[in-house]
N, C-alpha and C positions, 0 to 999 in steps of 0.2 A: 504493500501500501503505501503511496506515494503522499507526503504532505508539504505544504507549503508553509513555511514557519514566518510570519511578522515580526520583526527585528529592527533594531535601531543602532547606526553606527556607532564603533568606538573610531577616534580619532589620531590614535596612537601606533597604526599598523602597516606602519614604511619600513619597509625591508633594507636592511643594509648588507654589505657586500656579502654576507653567508646568511642570509635569510632573515627571519623574524623573530628575535630572541627576546623574550620577555621572564619575568618571574613567573614562577610556575601558577603562583595564586592569580596574578592577572589575567593567564590564559584560562584559568579555572572559572570568570565569572562568565554569567549565562550569555550564551550565544558567543562568545568572544571567537573561540577556534571556529565555529561556523562561518561567523560572518566572515573570516578570514580566507578561509578555505572557500566559502561560494565567491567570493570577489577574485580569487584566482580562476575559477571555473568559469566566470562572465567573461574574464579577458580572453582567456584560451580556447574556448568552446571546445569541450572534451568530448562531444559527442563522438560514439564510435571508434573511441582512440584506447589505447593499450599503456598502463604505466606502471612503474614501478614503485613500491612500497618498503618501507621498514625503518627502522631506526637504532638509535644505540639503547634503548631500554631502559633510559631513565623514566622518572616520575612521570606519571599521565602518557606515556606512550601508547599501553594498551588501551586507554579509554580513548583518545585521540583516533589510534589508529579504526577502532570500530566505529567511529564517530565519521571518518573519510569514509571507509567501505559503504556505508549506508548512501552518504550523502553523492558518491560517486555513481550508485545506482541510479538515485533521482536524476543526475545531471547527464544521461546517455552514456556513459563510459561503456567503454566495449569490454574490457577485460583489467584485472588488476594483478600482477605479479609481486607476490607478499614473502617475505622471509619468514621461515618457522619462528613461532612466538613474536613474530613483528621485529625480529633482530636482523640488523644489515647494516654492515659497515658501509662507510660514505664512498671508500674506493669500491667495494664490490658493488654498490647501486650503479656507479657509472659504468663498471664493466657489465652488467646486465643490462642497462640501455643499451651499449653498444653491440654486445652478443646478439640479444634478441630484437633488435631494431625496435623498440616501443616510441612513445611519443613521448616519453620524459619521466621523471621520478617525483615521489613525495618522500623528502627525507628528515624524520624527525629527529633530530638532534639539537643542542645548543653547544657541539664540538667540546671544546677545554673546559668549560663554564661547570659549576658544581649544581650538582642536583639533587632531587628530594623534594619534598613540597614546600620546603623555604630556600630552595635553590632556582636554575633555572630552567627554562621550556624553549625549544627551538624548533621550526619548521622550514625547510627552504624549497623551493620548486626548479629542478633541474630540465631543462629541455632534451630534446632528440639528440643534442651534439655530446651528452654524458656532463655537462657542465651547468654551471648554473645561469639562470636566466639573465638577459641583460637590462641594465640599468633602465632602457627604456621601457620594456615589459613592467618590471618592479614597480615601476613611476605609474604605470596604467592601474597596475592591481590596487596601489595605494589611493590614488584617485577613486577607485571603484567601491575601496573600502569605507570610505568617507560619506559616501551614498547609499549606501546599500539599507535595500527596505524589509527583504525576506530571503530566506534561502529553501533549497529543496532539501529535501532526507526523504528516505526510505524507511519504513517502520516494520523492523523484524527483530527476531533475535541477532545476539551475538555471535561471529562466525568463529568456530573454533579454529585459531590458528596453530594449534598443537600438530594437528592432522597432515601429513603430506599429501599433496594429490589436487585433484579438481573438483571443484565444486560449483553452485548457480546461486546467485542472489538476484532473482529478479529476472531480467535479461542479460546481467552482466555475469560473465564468467569469474572466477577467482582459482587462482594458482598458487598454492601454498608449497614453497621450494626448499631446500637445504640451502641455509644463505654462505654458507663454506665451498661446496665443490666447485662452480663457476670459477671463482677467486683463485682457489690451488690450482686448476688448470691453466690458467692462465699466467701464475709464475712459475710452473714448472717450464710453461713454454718461452719464458724470458733468461732465468738462470739456468747455471750449469747445476743442479740437482746434486750430481753425483760426485761432483768436485767437494760441496759444502757436506753431504755424507760422510767421505773418507775423512774431511777436516775432524767433524764429530766423533768418526771411528777412532782418530788417532788421541783423542784425548782433550780433545779443544773443548773449554766450559762455556756456557753462556746462562746470564739470566735475563729474563724478560719480564717487565714489570707491566701488566694490563690493565691496572689501575681499577680493578672492578668494572671494566667498560665492555664495550663489544667486542674487542678483538681477542679475548681470552680464549674462545674457543678456534679461532681461525691459528692462534698461535700454537697453540697443543697440538692440532692437527698437522702443521707445516713444521714446525721446530722440533717437536718431540716423536710422534707417530710417523712421519714421512722422513726428514733428515736424521734424526736419531739421535738428537740430544737428550741428555739424562732426564729420565721423568722426574718432575717437580722444579723443572728449569722455567717453567712461564708461573710465574706468582702473582696473587690477586687475579684468577682466571675465571670468577664466574661473575658474569654481568648482574649487578643488584642496582635497585632504582634510584638510590642515594650514593652509589659507587662506593658503598662500605663507608662512609663520611670522608672519603679522600675527595680530594681536588683533580679530576682528572686531566692534569694540565703538565705534558712531560716536560718539566725544566729543572734546573737545580733547585728551585724553591718547595716545589709541591712534591718531586718525586724522592723525599727523604730517604725513603725504605731502599729504593734501589741505590741511591748515592750511598749511605751508609753501607752498603754491601760493596759496590764497588771500591770506595775507599777504604776498606776495611783490611786486615788481613786475610791472606788467604782468598781474595779477590779473584772471581773468572775472571777467563781472559775476555769476555766482552759482555757489555750489558746494554741494555734498551729498554724502550717506554713505549707506547702509544698513549695518545688521548682519548676522550669518550667515544668518540664516532670511529677512530683509526687512522685519520689523514695526517696528524703529526707524530712525529716520532723523534728521539733523544738517543745518540751515541754516546757510547763510555766504553774506554780501554780501563786496564788496571790502574788505578790513581789517576785518572785521565779524561776528560772532557773533550768532546770535539763539538766546538760552537756549529749553529746550523749553517752558518755562511761560511765555514769551512768544509764541514761535510758537503754541501752542492758543489764546491770547487774540487775537491778530492772526487768525487763521484764521477764529474765531467773530464778528470783528468786522466781516469780509468775506464773509460767506457768501451775500450776496446777489449778488455778482459772481460765481457758480458756476451754472451752468445747472441743475444737479441741486438745488441749495436754494434758489433763487432765489424760490419764494413762499412762505419760512420754513423755520424748524428749529423742532423742538419743545423744545430745551433743550440744557445743555450739563453735563458732568461731569468731576471732576478726583480725584486720588487728592489723600487728605488729607497727603501731603508736598510737593504739588505748589504752587507759590506761589500767592496769590490775583489773581493779575492777572485769570483768566477770569473770577471773581466780578464784578468791576465791570464788565467787558464785559456778563455777562449781566443786572445789575440794569439797565446802560443800553438794552440789547435789551427788557427786561422779558419774558424768556422763563426757562424751568426751570433750575434749577440745584442741583448735588448733589456732595456730598462723600464719597468713598467710601474703604474701605483699600484698601492697593496688592493688585493682582491685577485682572486684565482681566474675571476672570469677574464682579466685582460689576457692570461697566457693563452687562453681557449683557441682565440681568433689566430693567435700567432701558431700553436698547435695544428688547426686547421687547416691553415693555409702553408705548413710544410714550412715554417721557419726555424723552428727549434724542435727539437726533441725533450730536454731537459729542462727545469724549472725549479725556483723555490723563493722560499721568503725566510726572512730572520727568526719567524715566530715558530720555528720548528717544523716546517712545512716544508716539503721534498716531492717530485712528481717527476713524470714525463709522459709522452703521448700514447703511453698506452691505454691510458683513460684520460678522463677529463677533468681528474681532480689530484690533490695532492694525497700520495699514497705513504703509510708508516710502514708497513711491512715490506714494501717492495725497497724502501731506502735499508732497512737494516739488512735484507737477503743481498741487496748490491754491496753494502760492505763485508757481509761474510762470504760472498763470491771474490772478492777482492783478496781478501787475509788468505782465501784458499789456494787462489791463483800465485800468490805471491810469497806466502811464506810468513809475512811480517806480520807485527803487530798493529794493533789501532794507533800507539805514541808513534812506533816507527814510522807510519803511513803517514801520519800527520805533519810529525817533524822533518822527514826529507821531502813533503809539499812544502814548508815553510822556507827550507833550505835554498829549494828551488826557485819558489814565487814570490818570497817576502813573506813576513806574517802582517795581518790585518788584527791588531787588538782591537777587540770590538764588545760593547757593553751597550746594553738598552738601559735605559731610566723611565721607571712609569710615576707618573705624577695622578692617584686615583681620586676618584670621589669628589671632583673639583665641579661647582654648579656650573651646569650648561653655558649660561649667560657670562661667568666669569670667565670660560674657558675660551669662549668666541671671541670675547673682546682682547683675550689675551692673543690668540691668534691674529687677529684684525690687527693691532698695534704691531705685532712683530711683521706682518704683511707689508704694513705702511712704510716700513724702515729698513726693508732687509735689501732693496737693492742699492742701498746706500753705503753698504757695508763693502762693496766690491773696490778691490784695493788696498783697504784699509789693514792697519797692523794691530791684531787682537791676540795680547799675550805676546809669546814667541812666533806666532802664525803669522803668515801673511794671505789674507783671502785673495783665492784665484777667483772665485765665484759665489754669489749669493743671490739666490733668485727663490720664486715661486716655482717649485716642479709642474711643470704641464708636459703630460704625455699626449701626443698624436697617434693614433692607432693607424699602421701603415696597412692595414687589412678594409676597416670601414670609413676611417679618416676623421674619426669622431677624436674629439679632445678631450681631456680630464686633468683637472687641476687637484693635487694630492700633495698638502706638506711643503715643506720650504726646505733647503739644505744649504748650508755653507761650508764651500769646499777649499781648503787650503792649499797653498803652492806645491806644499810634499805631498796631495792626495789624501791626506786626512781629512775628516769631515763631521759637520753636526748637522744630524735631520730633525725636524720638528713635524711631530702629525699629532691629530686629535684620532683615538680610535674610534671604532664605530663596531666596537665586538661586546662592550658592556651593557648589562641589561639596567645599569641604572648610572644617572650621571654621568661625567666625562671623564676620560683618562688622556692625559697630555703624556705622549711617548717622546723621549729624547735618546736619538742614537748617536752614538759616537764612535769614530774608527780612527786609531791612529797605525798608519804603515812604519812597518820596519823591516828592514833586509840584513841588519846586522843583529842587532841585541833582540834575539829569539826568544829568552828565557824568563822574560820579567815577567810581574802579575799586571794582568789586565786592568786593575783599577787603576794602579800606580800610573800603566800609561797613559791613560784617559782623563785623567784628574784635571789636568790644566784644561782640558776641552770642555769638562763638565761646568767649573767655574766660568768658562765664557758664554756657556750655554747659558746659564742660571741668569748671569747679568745682562743677555742681549735679550732674551725673552721675557726680565724682570718677573720672572716666576715665583720668590718669596715673596715680593712685594705685591703682586697680582693674586698668589693662591692662599700665601702664608705659609706655605712649605717651605721648610730648610732644607731639606732632602727627600728623594725618591720615596716612594710607599713599596716600589718593588723592582729589586735588581736583577739582571739576567745577562 
């Protein structure tokens, strides 16, 4: 039975670069989720189309998926392909879109944000490309959400998401699939699984922290069952609605358990972690941390060791805020190099037009054109493949990279919970004076370039303004950007990079300290926000 439900709009349903993210209790308001989903349907015309559905298993996902199923029926969707129990990592969903040639996907995740009733909820709409929808489409959805007056839903019992196979609801087909199999098949086609198996068989040890999020079952199947890592190598492997109280963000602040293991006595040879939906990764060796920027550069430098890439790659792209380490690698290999705004959708055009094969962001996201999302397990398998092929440790591989290309000492400083109007005013003031810094001396640095970063897409010729940067004459940089991934308030992110070719063993904080003082002064951070130091340093 179809029902048309009268509703009133909410005016806060604008999607960011990674979809809609709100506090769980906001999404639980009457008709909130329904309004947003119907707004998407009204824009994309879903009649007769097929979509992938899944999520990271966080709080409210199960309820939201049942609502989505019933609204899809009422809006004329032909078929839904849903991960068993509603589980599906973001990389796996992108793979399914491309493999099954669907019209897109609805991925229920707030990525690395905390879960639970007092945590965050998220949903993003992916297109037939396997990646996020364009800004033009998300703007249309937002406009629709501000004027919506009704939504359509089918009245029926909930669907059993545990039972694999095909069933019908109204005129719509629902296929419940194993969420892991297709993804494993894809990874086996990219990497040298036999070489990695031999690595583990020879005693190489690993610990992987799934952070009680969606990739736990994927990791057990790939690392333990298929590749032969010791049983128990995968920690926090069971997905939980609140991630077991963990903050599923794989960095030095939140992956404390993994960090303690890798920097403790008798540390394993290799450590890694994923975030809530499996698209981010962190890489560690024995008492050694690899920055995401260095990781992207190292993977790019060793592409020929991977079976799927041994015949060459098109190029590589990074977000503007990410360090310039990969730029030096691209020049050495004479491959394409692009610098884009923050947001994975900017990489998709470059992938689809065969301009790049690899891409990455400083916020622990790395990926390639095998799908149209960042992919945490892919990055980890890439590292394991390099180690298996070279016989070198994580630290040795990284230090040899620094000796060859120089080291980018790189850190990010987050100033959280700033009132939105205060943050906007700070950025406006900085924008008004940024160009006047060109040619000036700041501390021991001379400014070579100070500008608002504007990206001109080489494919669709659109222009995007995203943050500001100050580049010194030695290549060192300061980048300012407001984050769009928080569910409350505003976060000012300050990225610092100091390039060194000789002093390769210093502490990162010591190397960027002068740049931090310059950044605090130029942006008037303490005066405008009251903050004398960052709330989070990574």
